[in-house]
VOBA-1610 file (N, C-alpha, C; in pm, whole numbers, padded with zeros to 5 digits, always signed):
BEGIN
Leu+12472+10338+12248Leu+12407+10421+12345Leu+12494+10408+12461Val+12517+10543+12525Val+12596+10545+12632Val+12510+10597+12758Ser+12522+10552+12867Ser+12480+10606+12986Ser+12581+10644+13083Ala+12571+10751+13144Ala+12669+10804+13236Ala+12602+10854+13356Gln+12698+10835+13461Gln+12659+10890+13589Gln+12773+10954+13655Ala+12760+11078+13699Ala+12873+11143+13772Ala+12881+11113+13914Val+12987+11112+13988Val+12982+11101+14125Val+13062+11233+14172Leu+12979+11294+14263Leu+13045+11425+14319Leu+13074+11408+14455Asn+13166+11490+14499Asn+13180+11498+14657Asn+13085+11567+14734Ala+13090+11592+14865Ala+12996+11664+14953Ala+12980+11821+14905Lys+13080+11873+14831Lys+13061+11996+14782Lys+13015+12010+14665Gly+12974+11901+14600Gly+12925+11905+14467Gly+13037+11899+14350Glu+13165+11887+14394Glu+13273+11864+14290Glu+13265+11728+14228Phe+13299+11737+14107Phe+13304+11625+14037Phe+13434+11541+14084Leu+13407+11399+14125Leu+13513+11300+14147Leu+13557+11216+14038Leu+13435+11145+13987Leu+13455+11052+13883Leu+13322+11022+13808Ser+13345+10946+13712Ser+13225+10913+13613Ser+13216+10789+13603Asn+13103+10716+13598Asn+13070+10588+13590Asn+12987+10572+13450Ser+13033+10513+13336Ser+12984+10507+13205Ser+12958+10359+13171Val+12853+10342+13098Val+12820+10202+13037Val+12772+10232+12900Met+12831+10142+12826Met+12814+10164+12660Met+12740+10029+12628His+12617+10054+12543His+12548+09939+12486His+12546+09971+12327Asp+12579+09833+12280Asp+12579+09832+12118Asp+12434+09807+12085Ile+12374+09912+12010Ile+12215+09896+11976Ile+12217+09901+11821Ser+12322+09852+11757Ser+12329+09837+11614Ser+12216+09732+11551Glu+12213+09616+11649Glu+12091+09522+11590Glu+11960+09587+11615Leu+11950+09667+11707Leu+11817+09728+11732Leu+11788+09819+11600His+11875+09894+11548His+11860+09999+11454His+11841+09892+11322Arg+11911+09775+11290Arg+11901+09698+11189Arg+11730+09654+11180Ser+11698+09612+11303Ser+11566+09548+11310Ser+11465+09657+11289Gln+11485+09786+11320Gln+11381+09872+11301Gln+11365+09913+11155Asp+11514+09924+11091Asp+11509+09953+10949Asp+11427+09841+10866Leu+11467+09705+10913Leu+11386+09612+10828Leu+11234+09619+10857Leu+11192+09649+10977Leu+11060+09657+10987Leu+10995+09787+10910Arg+11070+09901+10902Arg+11026+09982+10825Arg+11009+09948+10671Glu+11101+09887+10623Glu+11099+09841+10478Glu+11000+09744+10463Thr+10973+09649+10554Thr+10873+09546+10520Thr+10733+09618+10529Ala+10714+09718+10630Ala+10584+09796+10621Ala+10570+09886+10483Arg+10679+09939+10439Arg+10668+10012+10320Arg+10617+09918+10204Leu+10693+09782+10191Leu+10670+09698+10091Leu+10514+09628+10103Gln+10476+09609+10212Gln+10334+09581+10241Gln+10236+09678+10195Ala+10276+09801+10229Ala+10170+09928+10197Ala+10173+09918+10022Leu+10280+09898+09962Leu+10282+09909+09817Leu+10201+09771+09770Met+10194+09662+09831Met+10134+09557+09775Met+09987+09559+09813Leu+09946+09623+09911Leu+09802+09631+09960Leu+09720+09727+09876Asp+09812+09839+09852Asp+09737+09979+09790Asp+09737+09956+09632Thr+09678+09835+09576Thr+09685+09807+09441Thr+09528+09872+09379Glu+09544+09890+09252Glu+09407+09930+09193Glu+09343+09804+09115Leu+09417+09705+09118Leu+09377+09573+09042Leu+09249+09509+09131Leu+09287+09496+09273Leu+09198+09411+09366Leu+09150+09497+09475Gly+09029+09520+09487Gly+08958+09582+09594Gly+09006+09508+09725Met+09034+09576+09833Met+09062+09512+09962Met+09009+09605+10064Ala+08939+09563+10167Ala+08897+09660+10277Ala+08913+09575+10412Arg+08918+09637+10521Arg+08915+09579+10654Arg+08795+09622+10721Leu+08732+09525+10757Leu+08593+09552+10820Leu+08592+09528+10968Lys+08542+09621+11061Lys+08523+09595+11183Lys+08374+09610+11213Gly+08293+09511+11264Gly+08151+09536+11298Gly+08064+09569+11169Arg+08110+09514+11038Arg+08050+09552+10928Arg+08062+09691+10884Gln+08163+09743+10946Gln+08195+09899+10902Gln+08339+09904+10832Val+08353+09981+10728Val+08491+09985+10675Val+08581+10074+10763Val+08701+10008+10784Val+08797+10072+10880Val+08926+10119+10790Trp+08931+10039+10680Trp+09047+10077+10580Trp+09002+10027+10448Ala+09026+10088+10335Ala+09011+10050+10204Ala+09116+10093+10108Asn+09161+09998+10006Asn+09267+10052+09920Asn+09215+10125+09797Arg+09306+10151+09707Arg+09270+10204+09588Arg+09176+10142+09505Gly+09186+10004+09514Gly+09103+09915+09433Gly+08964+09933+09459Met+08936+09951+09577Met+08799+09983+09637Met+08758+10090+09566Glu+08840+10201+09567Glu+08791+10339+09517Glu+08760+10320+09371Arg+08831+10253+09289Arg+08819+10230+09161Arg+08693+10150+09126Ile+08661+10037+09189Ile+08554+09965+09188Ile+08409+10018+09199Phe+08417+10107+09336Phe+08298+10161+09387Phe+08291+10306+09361Gly+08390+10388+09351Gly+08379+10536+09315Gly+08379+10617+09427Tyr+08403+10560+09552Tyr+08411+10628+09681Tyr+08559+10664+09710Ala+08585+10807+09742Ala+08709+10850+09774Ala+08755+10788+09900Asn+08891+10791+09926Asn+08934+10716+10056Asn+08883+10759+10162Pro+08872+10914+10191Pro+08811+10944+10328Pro+08651+10905+10356Glu+08589+10872+10235Glu+08461+10823+10259Glu+08446+10681+10304Trp+08540+10606+10296Trp+08529+10468+10325Trp+08539+10442+10486His+08608+10533+10546His+08609+10548+10707His+08501+10536+10773Gly+08448+10402+10830Gly+08325+10407+10908Gly+08189+10396+10839Met+08238+10356+10692Met+08111+10343+10613Met+08052+10206+10638Pro+07912+10207+10663Pro+07857+10081+10700Pro+07860+09999+10553Thr+07877+09874+10567Thr+07890+09779+10452Thr+07746+09769+10392Arg+07646+09814+10449Arg+07512+09801+10404Arg+07496+09903+10286Gln+07561+10000+10284Gln+07575+10098+10158Gln+07619+10025+10026Leu+07679+09929+10041Leu+07744+09844+09909Leu+07632+09746+09857His+07544+09707+09937His+07456+09608+09893His+07321+09681+09824Val+07273+09572+09735Val+07161+09626+09646Val+07010+09664+09744Asp+07018+09594+09841Asp+06894+09602+09933Asp+06924+09542+10076Asp+06810+09575+10168Asp+06836+09498+10300Asp+06843+09346+10277Glu+06769+09299+10197Glu+06775+09149+10196Glu+06902+09087+10152Ala+06952+09150+10057Ala+07087+09098+10027Ala+07188+09110+10141Tyr+07191+09222+10209Tyr+07279+09252+10313Tyr+07255+09153+10429Glu+07124+09115+10461Glu+07105+09021+10578Glu+07131+08891+10515Ala+07128+08849+10406Ala+07155+08717+10368Ala+07291+08692+10344Leu+07390+08803+10332Leu+07531+08778+10338Leu+07567+08744+10473Ala+07508+08815+10572Ala+07551+08781+10711Ala+07512+08649+10756His+07398+08595+10701His+07362+08453+10735His+07449+08354+10659Thr+07511+08383+10556Thr+07584+08276+10475Thr+07738+08292+10508Ala+07772+08412+10503Ala+07925+08447+10522Ala+07965+08435+10674Tyr+07907+08489+10758Tyr+07988+08495+10907Tyr+07971+08347+10968Pro+07886+08271+10950Pro+07907+08141+11005Pro+08015+08066+10958Asp+08032+08077+10825Asp+08161+08008+10769Asp+08282+08088+10832Leu+08303+08220+10838Leu+08411+08283+10893Leu+08451+08244+11026Arg+08344+08256+11105Arg+08349+08221+11248Arg+08393+08053+11280Ala+08352+07980+11174Ala+08417+07834+11186Ala+08555+07830+11137Gly+08609+07952+11090Gly+08761+07926+11037Gly+08774+07902+10901Arg+08669+07898+10827Arg+08675+07887+10682Arg+08672+08035+10616Gly+08721+08031+10497Gly+08710+08160+10424Gly+08559+08157+10366Tyr+08528+08285+10292Tyr+08409+08282+10239Tyr+08433+08344+10097Arg+08364+08292+10000Arg+08365+08346+09871Arg+08228+08335+09806Ala+08181+08441+09731Ala+08075+08422+09661Ala+08076+08562+09533Gln+07997+08530+09445Gln+07952+08636+09342Gln+07839+08697+09379Leu+07844+08833+09396Leu+07726+08922+09459Leu+07706+09052+09362Pro+07595+09091+09341Pro+07575+09220+09283Pro+07607+09334+09400Leu+07670+09435+09383Leu+07685+09525+09477Leu+07652+09671+09406Arg+07625+09750+09495Arg+07604+09900+09462Arg+07731+10010+09467Arg+07736+10049+09338Arg+07851+10181+09343Arg+07784+10297+09396Lys+07884+10404+09422Lys+07850+10524+09477Lys+07759+10592+09374Asp+07750+10582+09252Asp+07668+10647+09157Asp+07532+10568+09150Gly+07507+10468+09215Gly+07385+10391+09236Gly+07377+10270+09144Ser+07482+10267+09037Ser+07490+10155+08932Ser+07527+10027+09026Val+07487+09918+08956Val+07502+09803+09015Val+07628+09717+08931Cys+07738+09670+09026Cys+07841+09584+08959Cys+07820+09441+09005Trp+07897+09358+08934Trp+07900+09212+08981Trp+08044+09208+09049Ala+08055+09143+09158Ala+08183+09126+09228Ala+08203+08999+09270Asp+08316+08940+09249Asp+08360+08819+09308Asp+08425+08857+09431Val+08360+08800+09561Val+08389+08859+09686Val+08455+08758+09770Gly+08541+08767+09820Gly+08619+08685+09919Gly+08632+08744+10060Ala+08628+08670+10165Ala+08650+08744+10315Ala+08735+08630+10393Ala+08794+08691+10482Ala+08890+08600+10592Ala+08869+08669+10706Leu+08846+08604+10808Leu+08834+08644+10950Leu+08997+08680+11006Leu+09018+08796+11066Leu+09135+08851+11108Leu+09152+08822+11269Ala+09042+08829+11318Ala+09048+08803+11465Ala+08943+08703+11525Ala+08982+08627+11625Ala+08888+08535+11666Ala+08760+08565+11715Asp+08739+08700+11759Asp+08615+08760+11792Asp+08514+08763+11682Gly+08549+08728+11556Gly+08451+08726+11448Gly+08407+08869+11398Asp+08477+08961+11461Asp+08418+09105+11416Asp+08515+09175+11331Asp+08646+09106+11296Asp+08749+09185+11217Asp+08777+09094+11114Val+08738+09142+10972Val+08736+09077+10868Val+08806+09154+10752Met+08879+09070+10690Met+08933+09139+10557Met+08857+09092+10444Leu+08817+09188+10355Leu+08736+09176+10228Leu+08823+09184+10110Phe+08795+09092+10011Phe+08867+09110+09884Phe+08763+09104+09756Val+08776+09211+09677Val+08679+09235+09571Val+08727+09247+09445Val+08665+09151+09345Val+08715+09179+09190Val+08580+09225+09126Asp+08593+09321+09051Asp+08486+09343+08968Asp+08478+09241+08852Ile+08385+09179+08825Ile+08352+09085+08741Ile+08233+09112+08641Ser+08196+09251+08660Ser+08076+09303+08553Ser+08094+09258+08426Ala+08206+09281+08351Ala+08230+09260+08222Ala+08212+09094+08189Leu+08275+09017+08282Leu+08245+08881+08265Leu+08098+08848+08269Lys+08032+08893+08363Lys+07881+08853+08368Lys+07800+08912+08241Ala+07843+09013+08203Ala+07758+09075+08080Ala+07807+08989+07967Ala+07916+08934+07936Ala+07972+08869+07831Ala+07883+08725+07855Glu+07872+08658+07987Glu+07793+08538+07988Glu+07656+08564+07966Ala+07603+08686+08000Ala+07441+08707+07962Ala+07426+08704+07826Thr+07521+08769+07743Thr+07526+08784+07595Thr+07519+08649+07545Arg+07620+08577+07586Arg+07638+08431+07526Arg+07495+08350+07545Leu+07450+08367+07659Leu+07325+08295+07704Leu+07206+08342+07613Arg+07196+08464+07592Arg+07111+08527+07494Arg+07124+08469+07354Glu+07239+08461+07314Glu+07273+08417+07190Glu+07228+08259+07162Ile+07246+08194+07268Ile+07222+08053+07271Ile+07067+08039+07256Glu+06997+08125+07340Glu+06852+08118+07350Glu+06792+08162+07204Leu+06834+08262+07136Leu+06801+08310+07014Leu+06823+08200+06920Arg+06935+08157+06893Arg+06974+08046+06811Arg+06870+07920+06841Ser+06832+07883+06950Ser+06747+07783+06985Ser+06599+07806+06941Gln+06569+07933+06949Gln+06425+07984+06907Gln+06433+07975+06761Asn+06534+08011+06699Asn+06529+08023+06539Asn+06537+07876+06478Glu+06613+07784+06558Glu+06593+07642+06508Glu+06471+07576+06528
//
């Protein structure tokens, strides 16, 4: 980076120049590193395997492709969506607030298995984790894994045990 200042006489004629050079190579290297770090983080966060969403005031402000896959909402539909929309009923929505937010505000993470509602109205089982991002208790990162197949297999296994028991 070069900054220059021209010195002129009373008639406005050039007399001399005063220049200062600054080496900003390190600044450029830092900016390149930040861009690469942001690119890698975006790749890691935008996975289809695990649903992730950032919540502010119990509304979605960001969601990854995993949330789209699990729940069926397209990316633009997530922005500003109240999380109530994902719960099976008002009671489940309120119960989550009473169990999760005290833990989060106390600096602990939250984890539970919950039935949640997809866009098409069907219910899926999810292993849900949450972590507080800001001390105000209003900014939360949500992690969601669809465990519907595991829950179905567990229900089938329990039913088989029950039927065997009845047969004996």
